[in-house]
DSSP file (Angstrom, degrees, kcal/mol; ACC not computed):
  #  RESIDUE AA STRUCTURE BP1 BP2  ACC     N-H-->O    O-->H-N    N-H-->O    O-->H-N    TCO  KAPPA ALPHA  PHI   PSI    X-CA   Y-CA   Z-CA
    1    1 A M              0   0    0      0, 0.0     2,-0.1     0, 0.0     0, 0.0   0.000 360.0 360.0 360.0 139.7   95.1   83.9  101.9
    2    2 A T        -     0   0    0      1,-0.1     2,-0.8    60,-0.0   105,-0.1  -0.406 360.0-128.0 -66.9 144.4   97.1   87.0  100.5
    3    3 A A        -     0   0    0     -2,-0.1    60,-2.5    85,-0.0    61,-0.3  -0.871  24.7-152.8 -94.8 108.8  100.7   87.1  101.2
    4    4 A F  E     -A   62   0A   0     -2,-0.8    85,-2.5    85,-0.3     2,-0.3  -0.604  13.4-172.1 -82.0 141.8  101.6   90.4  102.8
    5    5 A W  E     -AB  61  88A   0     56,-2.2    56,-2.8    -2,-0.3     2,-0.5  -0.949  23.2-143.6-129.4 153.4  105.0   91.9  102.4
    6    6 A Q  E     -AB  60  87A   0     81,-3.2    81,-2.8    -2,-0.3     2,-0.5  -0.981  26.2-169.8-107.2 118.8  107.0   94.8  103.8
    7    7 A V  E     -AB  59  86A   0     52,-2.6    52,-3.1    -2,-0.5     2,-0.4  -0.921   3.1-171.4-113.4 131.9  109.3   96.2  101.1
    8    8 A S  E     +AB  58  85A   0     77,-2.8    77,-2.1    -2,-0.5     2,-0.3  -0.921  13.3 168.3-128.1 153.0  111.9   98.8  101.8
    9    9 A T  E     -A   57   0A   0     48,-2.2    48,-3.0    -2,-0.4     2,-0.3  -0.978  21.4-140.2-147.7 154.7  114.3  101.0   99.8
   10   10 A T  E     -A   56   0A   0     -2,-0.3    73,-0.3    46,-0.2     2,-0.3  -0.849  15.7-168.2-116.8 155.6  116.6  103.9  100.8
   11   11 A T  E     -A   55   0A   0     44,-2.1    44,-2.0    -2,-0.3     3,-0.0  -0.892  32.3-119.0-135.6 167.2  117.3  107.2   98.9
   12   12 A G  S    S+     0   0    0     -2,-0.3     2,-0.4    42,-0.2    41,-0.1   0.530  92.8  28.6 -91.0  -6.3  119.7  110.0   99.2
   13   13 A N  S  > S-     0   0    0     42,-0.1     4,-1.9     1,-0.1     3,-0.2  -0.999  73.4-119.2-150.9 157.1  117.0  112.7   99.8
   14   14 A R  H  > S+     0   0    0     -2,-0.4     4,-3.0     1,-0.2     5,-0.2   0.890 109.2  61.5 -62.0 -40.2  113.6  113.2  101.3
   15   15 A E  H  > S+     0   0    0      1,-0.2     4,-1.9     2,-0.2    -1,-0.2   0.900 105.7  45.0 -58.5 -44.9  112.1  114.5   98.0
   16   16 A V  H  > S+     0   0    0     -3,-0.2     4,-2.8     2,-0.2    -1,-0.2   0.928 113.8  50.3 -62.9 -46.3  112.9  111.2   96.2
   17   17 A A  H  X S+     0   0    0     -4,-1.9     4,-2.9     1,-0.2     5,-0.3   0.933 110.7  49.5 -61.6 -43.6  111.5  109.2   99.1
   18   18 A T  H  X S+     0   0    0     -4,-3.0     4,-2.1     1,-0.2    -1,-0.2   0.856 110.2  49.9 -60.6 -36.2  108.4  111.2   99.2
   19   19 A R  H  X S+     0   0    0     -4,-1.9     4,-2.5     2,-0.2    -1,-0.2   0.893 112.3  49.2 -70.9 -43.3  107.8  110.8   95.4
   20   20 A I  H  X S+     0   0    0     -4,-2.8     4,-2.3     1,-0.2    -2,-0.2   0.944 112.6  46.0 -58.4 -45.9  108.3  107.1   95.7
   21   21 A A  H  X S+     0   0    0     -4,-2.9     4,-2.1     1,-0.2     5,-0.2   0.928 113.9  48.4 -68.3 -41.0  105.9  106.8   98.6
   22   22 A T  H  X S+     0   0    0     -4,-2.1     4,-2.9    -5,-0.3    -1,-0.2   0.933 110.7  49.6 -58.5 -50.2  103.3  108.9   97.0
   23   23 A E  H  X S+     0   0    0     -4,-2.5     4,-2.1     1,-0.2     6,-0.2   0.848 111.7  51.1 -59.9 -41.7  103.5  107.0   93.7
   24   24 A L  H  <>S+     0   0    0     -4,-2.3     5,-3.1    -5,-0.2     6,-1.3   0.921 115.3  39.5 -62.3 -47.5  103.2  103.7   95.5
   25   25 A V  H ><5S+     0   0    0     -4,-2.1     3,-1.2     3,-0.2    -2,-0.2   0.889 113.9  54.6 -73.8 -41.3  100.2  104.6   97.5
   26   26 A D  H 3<5S+     0   0    0     -4,-2.9    -2,-0.2     1,-0.3    -1,-0.2   0.892 112.7  44.6 -51.1 -45.4   98.5  106.5   94.5
   27   27 A R  T 3<5S-     0   0    0     -4,-2.1    -1,-0.3    -5,-0.2    -2,-0.2   0.437 112.7-119.3 -85.8   1.3   98.9  103.4   92.4
   28   28 A K  T < 5S+     0   0    0     -3,-1.2    84,-0.3     2,-0.3    -3,-0.2   0.815  79.9 124.1  66.1  36.4   97.6  101.1   95.1
   29   29 A L  S   <S+     0   0    0     -5,-3.1    33,-0.4     1,-0.3     2,-0.3   0.671  80.6  24.0 -91.6 -21.3  100.9   99.2   95.0
   30   30 A A        -     0   0    0     -6,-1.3    -1,-0.3    31,-0.1    -2,-0.3  -0.994  61.5-153.5-139.3 138.2  101.2   99.9   98.7
   31   31 A A  S    S+     0   0    0     29,-2.6     2,-0.3    -2,-0.3    30,-0.1   0.773  88.0   9.1 -81.2 -24.4   98.6  100.6  101.3
   32   32 A C  E     -C   60   0A   0     28,-0.7    28,-2.8     2,-0.0     2,-0.5  -0.959  58.2-169.2-155.6 130.7  101.1  102.6  103.5
   33   33 A V  E     -C   59   0A   0     -2,-0.3     2,-0.5    26,-0.2    26,-0.2  -0.990  11.2-159.2-120.9 121.6  104.6  103.8  103.1
   34   34 A Q  E     -C   58   0A   0     24,-3.0    24,-2.7    -2,-0.5     2,-0.5  -0.886   6.7-151.5-104.0 140.1  106.4  105.2  106.1
   35   35 A I  E     -C   57   0A   0     -2,-0.5     2,-0.4    22,-0.2    22,-0.2  -0.943  16.4-175.4-105.9 121.3  109.3  107.4  105.5
   36   36 A S  E     -C   56   0A   0     20,-2.7    20,-3.3    -2,-0.5     3,-0.3  -0.940  22.7 -70.2-118.6 139.0  112.2  107.4  108.2
   37   37 A G  E     -     0   0A   0     -2,-0.4    18,-0.2     1,-0.3     2,-0.1  -0.862  45.1 -63.5 157.0 173.8  115.1  109.5  108.3
   38   38 A P  E     +     0   0A   0      0, 0.0    -1,-0.3     0, 0.0     2,-0.3   0.399  66.1 168.3 -83.4 154.1  117.5  110.8  108.0
   39   39 A I  E     -C   54   0A   0     15,-3.1    15,-2.8    -3,-0.3     2,-0.5  -0.831  33.1-121.5-118.0 165.4  119.5  107.7  108.8
   40   40 A E  E     -C   53   0A   0     -2,-0.3     2,-0.4    13,-0.2    13,-0.2  -0.922  26.7-167.7-108.7 129.0  123.2  107.1  108.3
   41   41 A S  E     -C   52   0A   0     11,-2.4    11,-2.6    -2,-0.5     2,-0.4  -0.903   8.2-164.8-116.7 142.8  124.2  104.1  106.0
   42   42 A A  E     +C   51   0A   0     -2,-0.4     2,-0.3     9,-0.2     9,-0.2  -0.986  27.5 147.9-121.6 133.2  127.7  102.7  105.7
   43   43 A Y  E     -C   50   0A   0      7,-2.0     7,-3.9    -2,-0.4     2,-0.5  -0.971  47.2-107.0-162.1 158.1  128.3  100.4  102.6
   44   44 A R  E     +C   49   0A   0     -2,-0.3     2,-0.4     5,-0.2     5,-0.3  -0.906  37.5 176.0-101.3 129.4  130.9   99.3  100.2
   45   45 A W  E >   -C   48   0A   0      3,-3.0     3,-2.2    -2,-0.5    -2,-0.1  -0.999  66.9 -15.9-131.6 128.4  130.6  100.7   96.7
   46   46 A Q  T 3  S-     0   0    0     -2,-0.4    -1,-0.1     1,-0.3     3,-0.1   0.874 130.7 -48.4  49.5  48.7  133.0  100.2   93.8
   47   47 A G  T 3  S+     0   0    0      1,-0.2     2,-0.4    -3,-0.0    -1,-0.3   0.409 120.5  94.6  82.6  -5.3  135.8   99.0   96.3
   48   48 A K  E <  S- C   0  45A   0     -3,-2.2    -3,-3.0     0, 0.0     2,-0.6  -0.889  75.8-118.0-117.4 150.3  135.5  101.8   98.8
   49   49 A V  E     - C   0  44A   0     -2,-0.4     2,-0.3    -5,-0.3    -5,-0.2  -0.776  39.0-170.2 -86.6 129.8  133.5  102.1  102.1
   50   50 A E  E     - C   0  43A   0     -7,-3.9    -7,-2.0    -2,-0.6     2,-0.4  -0.807  14.3-155.4-116.9 153.4  131.1  105.0  101.7
   51   51 A R  E     + C   0  42A   0     -2,-0.3     2,-0.3    -9,-0.2    -9,-0.2  -0.979  20.1 170.1-126.2 145.9  128.9  106.7  104.3
   52   52 A A  E     - C   0  41A   0    -11,-2.6   -11,-2.4    -2,-0.4     2,-0.6  -0.998  36.1-122.9-151.6 146.3  125.7  108.5  103.3
   53   53 A E  E     + C   0  40A   0     -2,-0.3     2,-0.3   -13,-0.2   -13,-0.2  -0.834  46.8 169.7 -88.7 129.7  122.7  110.1  104.9
   54   54 A E  E     - C   0  39A   0    -15,-2.8   -15,-3.1    -2,-0.6     2,-0.4  -0.806  33.5-124.2-134.5 177.0  119.6  108.5  103.5
   55   55 A W  E     -A   11   0A   0    -44,-2.0   -44,-2.1    -2,-0.3     2,-0.5  -0.970  23.6-139.5-121.8 135.2  115.8  108.2  103.9
   56   56 A L  E     -AC  10  36A   0    -20,-3.3   -20,-2.7    -2,-0.4     2,-0.5  -0.877   9.1-162.3-106.4 124.5  114.1  104.9  104.4
   57   57 A C  E     -AC   9  35A   0    -48,-3.0   -48,-2.2    -2,-0.5     2,-0.5  -0.915   6.8-171.1-104.9 126.8  110.8  104.1  102.6
   58   58 A T  E     -AC   8  34A   0    -24,-2.7   -24,-3.0    -2,-0.5     2,-0.4  -0.986   9.4-166.8-123.8 111.7  109.0  101.0  104.3
   59   59 A A  E     -AC   7  33A   0    -52,-3.1   -52,-2.6    -2,-0.5     2,-0.7  -0.842  16.1-147.7-108.9 134.9  106.0   99.9  102.2
   60   60 A K  E     +AC   6  32A   0    -28,-2.8   -29,-2.6    -2,-0.4   -28,-0.7  -0.895  46.5 127.7-102.7 119.7  103.3   97.6  103.3
   61   61 A T  E     -A    5   0A   0    -56,-2.8   -56,-2.2    -2,-0.7     2,-0.3  -0.592  53.0 -86.9-146.7-162.1  102.0   95.6  100.2
   62   62 A T  E >   -A    4   0A   0    -33,-0.4     3,-1.0   -58,-0.3     4,-0.3  -0.806  34.2-110.9-120.5 165.0  101.4   92.1   98.9
   63   63 A E  G >  S+     0   0    0    -60,-2.5     3,-1.0    -2,-0.3     4,-0.3   0.813 114.7  62.0 -63.3 -31.9  103.6   89.7   97.1
   64   64 A G  G 3  S+     0   0    0    -61,-0.3     4,-0.3     1,-0.2    -1,-0.2   0.632  98.3  56.4 -72.5 -15.2  101.8   90.1   94.0
   65   65 A H  G <> S+     0   0    0     -3,-1.0     4,-2.1     1,-0.1    -1,-0.2   0.502  79.4  94.3 -90.2  -5.9  102.7   93.7   93.8
   66   66 A F  H <> S+     0   0    0     -3,-1.0     4,-3.1    -4,-0.3     5,-0.2   0.852  79.0  54.1 -58.4 -43.8  106.5   93.3   94.0
   67   67 A A  H  > S+     0   0    0     -4,-0.3     4,-1.9     1,-0.2    -1,-0.2   0.914 112.0  44.6 -60.0 -47.1  107.2   93.3   90.4
   68   68 A A  H  > S+     0   0    0     -4,-0.3     4,-2.4     2,-0.2    -1,-0.2   0.860 112.9  50.6 -69.5 -35.6  105.4   96.6   89.8
   69   69 A I  H  X S+     0   0    0     -4,-2.1     4,-3.0     2,-0.2     5,-0.3   0.967 108.6  52.8 -70.0 -46.6  107.0   98.2   92.8
   70   70 A E  H  X S+     0   0    0     -4,-3.1     4,-2.1     1,-0.2    -2,-0.2   0.890 113.0  45.8 -52.5 -38.8  110.5   97.0   91.5
   71   71 A Q  H  X S+     0   0    0     -4,-1.9     4,-1.7     2,-0.2    -1,-0.2   0.908 112.5  49.1 -75.7 -41.4  109.8   98.7   88.2
   72   72 A L  H  X S+     0   0    0     -4,-2.4     4,-2.3     2,-0.2     5,-0.2   0.945 111.2  48.4 -63.5 -47.8  108.5  101.8   89.7
   73   73 A V  H  X S+     0   0    0     -4,-3.0     4,-2.4     1,-0.2    -2,-0.2   0.934 111.6  52.6 -55.2 -46.2  111.6  102.1   92.1
   74   74 A A  H  < S+     0   0    0     -4,-2.1    -1,-0.2    -5,-0.3    -2,-0.2   0.849 111.0  46.1 -56.6 -36.1  113.8  101.5   89.1
   75   75 A D  H  < S+     0   0    0     -4,-1.7    -1,-0.2     1,-0.2    -2,-0.2   0.805 124.4  31.0 -73.6 -35.5  112.1  104.3   87.2
   76   76 A L  H  < S+     0   0    0     -4,-2.3    -2,-0.2    -5,-0.2    -3,-0.2   0.603  95.6  94.2-100.2 -14.6  112.1  106.8   90.0
   77   77 A H     <  -     0   0    0     -4,-2.4   -66,-0.1    -5,-0.2   -60,-0.0  -0.675  56.4-155.5 -94.8 130.8  115.2  106.0   91.9
   78   78 A P        +     0   0    0      0, 0.0    -1,-0.1     0, 0.0     2,-0.1   0.683  64.4 101.0 -73.6 -18.1  118.5  107.9   91.1
   79   79 A Y  S    S-     0   0    0      1,-0.1    -2,-0.1     4,-0.1   -68,-0.0  -0.357  72.3-136.4 -74.4 148.2  120.8  105.2   92.4
   80   80 A D  S    S+     0   0    0      1,-0.3    -1,-0.1    -2,-0.1    -3,-0.0   0.907 104.9  21.2 -65.1 -35.9  122.5  102.8   89.9
   81   81 A V  S    S-     0   0    0      2,-0.0    -1,-0.3    -3,-0.0     2,-0.1  -0.775  87.2-163.4-129.3  83.4  121.7   99.9   92.3
   82   82 A P        -     0   0    0      0, 0.0     2,-0.1     0, 0.0   -71,-0.1  -0.474  26.5-110.4 -69.4 141.8  118.8  100.9   94.6
   83   83 A E        +     0   0    0    -73,-0.3     2,-0.2    -2,-0.1   -73,-0.2  -0.466  42.1 170.8 -60.2 133.9  118.2   98.8   97.7
   84   84 A L        +     0   0    0    -75,-0.1     2,-0.4    -2,-0.1   -75,-0.2  -0.715   4.0 169.1-150.2 101.1  115.0   96.9   97.3
   85   85 A I  E     -B    8   0A   0    -77,-2.1   -77,-2.8    -2,-0.2     2,-0.5  -0.931  15.9-159.8-117.9 132.8  114.3   94.3  100.1
   86   86 A A  E     -B    7   0A   0     -2,-0.4   -79,-0.2   -79,-0.2    -2,-0.0  -0.954   7.5-175.5-110.9 130.6  111.1   92.3  100.6
   87   87 A T  E     -B    6   0A   0    -81,-2.8   -81,-3.2    -2,-0.5     2,-0.1  -0.992  26.3-122.1-122.4 129.5  110.3   90.7  103.9
   88   88 A P  E     -B    5   0A   0      0, 0.0     2,-0.7     0, 0.0   -83,-0.3  -0.434  19.6-130.4 -67.2 143.6  107.2   88.6  104.3
   89   89 A I        -     0   0    0    -85,-2.5   -85,-0.3     1,-0.1     3,-0.1  -0.837  23.4-173.8 -89.8 120.2  104.9   89.7  107.1
   90   90 A V        -     0   0    0     -2,-0.7     2,-0.3     1,-0.2    -1,-0.1   0.612  61.8  -2.6 -92.8 -15.6  104.2   86.6  109.1
   91   91 A G        +     0   0    0      2,-0.0     2,-0.3   -87,-0.0    -1,-0.2  -0.983  59.7 153.7-165.8 169.6  101.6   88.0  111.4
   92   92 A G        -     0   0    0     -2,-0.3     2,-0.2    -3,-0.1     3,-0.0  -0.947  53.4 -55.9 178.0 173.1   99.7   91.1  112.4
   93   93 A S     >  -     0   0    0     -2,-0.3     4,-2.7     1,-0.1     5,-0.3  -0.515  47.3-124.7 -69.0 138.6   96.4   92.2  113.9
   94   94 A E  H  > S+     0   0    0      1,-0.2     4,-2.5     2,-0.2     5,-0.2   0.906 110.6  50.2 -44.6 -51.6   93.4   90.9  112.2
   95   95 A A  H  > S+     0   0    0      2,-0.2     4,-2.8     1,-0.2    -1,-0.2   0.959 110.5  48.1 -59.5 -50.9   92.0   94.4  111.7
   96   96 A Y  H  > S+     0   0    0      1,-0.2     4,-2.6     2,-0.2     5,-0.2   0.965 112.8  47.6 -55.7 -57.0   95.3   95.7  110.2
   97   97 A L  H  X S+     0   0    0     -4,-2.7     4,-2.5     1,-0.2    -1,-0.2   0.825 110.9  51.9 -53.0 -34.8   95.7   92.8  107.8
   98   98 A A  H  X S+     0   0    0     -4,-2.5     4,-2.3    -5,-0.3    -1,-0.2   0.930 109.5  51.0 -72.0 -42.6   92.0   93.2  106.7
   99   99 A W  H  X S+     0   0    0     -4,-2.8     4,-2.1    -5,-0.2    -2,-0.2   0.954 109.6  49.3 -51.2 -55.2   92.7   96.9  106.1
  100  100 A L  H  X S+     0   0    0     -4,-2.6     4,-2.0     1,-0.2     5,-0.2   0.919 110.1  51.4 -50.4 -52.5   95.7   96.1  104.0
  101  101 A A  H  X S+     0   0    0     -4,-2.5     4,-1.4     1,-0.2    -1,-0.2   0.885 109.9  49.7 -57.7 -36.1   93.7   93.6  102.0
  102  102 A G  H  < S+     0   0    0     -4,-2.3    -1,-0.2     1,-0.2    -2,-0.2   0.859 112.2  46.8 -71.3 -32.1   91.0   96.1  101.3
  103  103 A E  H  < S+     0   0    0     -4,-2.1    -1,-0.2    -3,-0.2    -2,-0.2   0.784 122.3  33.1 -75.9 -28.9   93.4   98.7  100.2
  104  104 A L  H >< S-     0   0    0     -4,-2.0     3,-0.9     1,-0.3     8,-0.3   0.437  89.6-147.9-112.2  -2.9   95.5   96.5   97.8
  105  105 A G  T 3<  -     0   0    0     -4,-1.4    -1,-0.3     1,-0.2    -2,-0.1  -0.325  62.6 -38.8  63.7-154.4   93.0   94.0   96.4
  106  106 A D  T 3  S-     0   0    0     -4,-0.1    -1,-0.2   -42,-0.1   -42,-0.2   0.607  70.8-136.1 -84.8  -7.4   94.5   90.6   95.7
  107  107 A G    <   +     0   0    0     -3,-0.9   -41,-0.1   -43,-0.1    -2,-0.1   0.595  68.7 120.9  68.4  12.7   97.7   92.0   94.4
  108  108 A S  S    S+     0   0    0      1,-0.1    -1,-0.1   -43,-0.1    -3,-0.1   0.763  79.7  32.5 -81.1 -28.2   97.7   89.6   91.5
  109  109 A K  S    S-     0   0    0    -41,-0.0    -1,-0.1   -44,-0.0   -44,-0.0   0.709  95.5-128.4-104.4 -27.2   97.8   92.2   88.7
  110  110 A G  S    S+     0   0    0     -6,-0.2   -45,-0.1   -82,-0.1    -2,-0.0   0.556  94.4  76.8  86.6   5.3   99.7   95.1   90.4
  111  111 A D              0   0    0     -7,-0.1   -82,-0.1     1,-0.1   -83,-0.1  -0.008 360.0 360.0-140.7  31.1   97.0   97.5   89.5
  112  112 A S              0   0    0    -84,-0.3   -84,-0.1    -8,-0.3   -83,-0.1   0.445 360.0 360.0 -53.4 360.0   94.2   96.9   92.0
């Protein structure tokens, strides 16, 4: 059975979020990417507490696509250390998971 994942990253503006989402779907690295925002983030960076308005991309994908997603985000993202978090999807409707599988292939190559 395919291991489905939800992968998230944040960006400092909507245009970068849209570009990442579009590239992930166009390259079949994600079946769907939701863009949420703006959101407010608080974090420590270089010894200081920072606050920023950001946009959240949430991609539905497979475990096998993660390395390619990591490379694409590194190539397109302006942050020095972009957030990239993968969470296994432990359940879902049978019809939705079948749709994901159909859109992504087996995920073993990252270029289905």
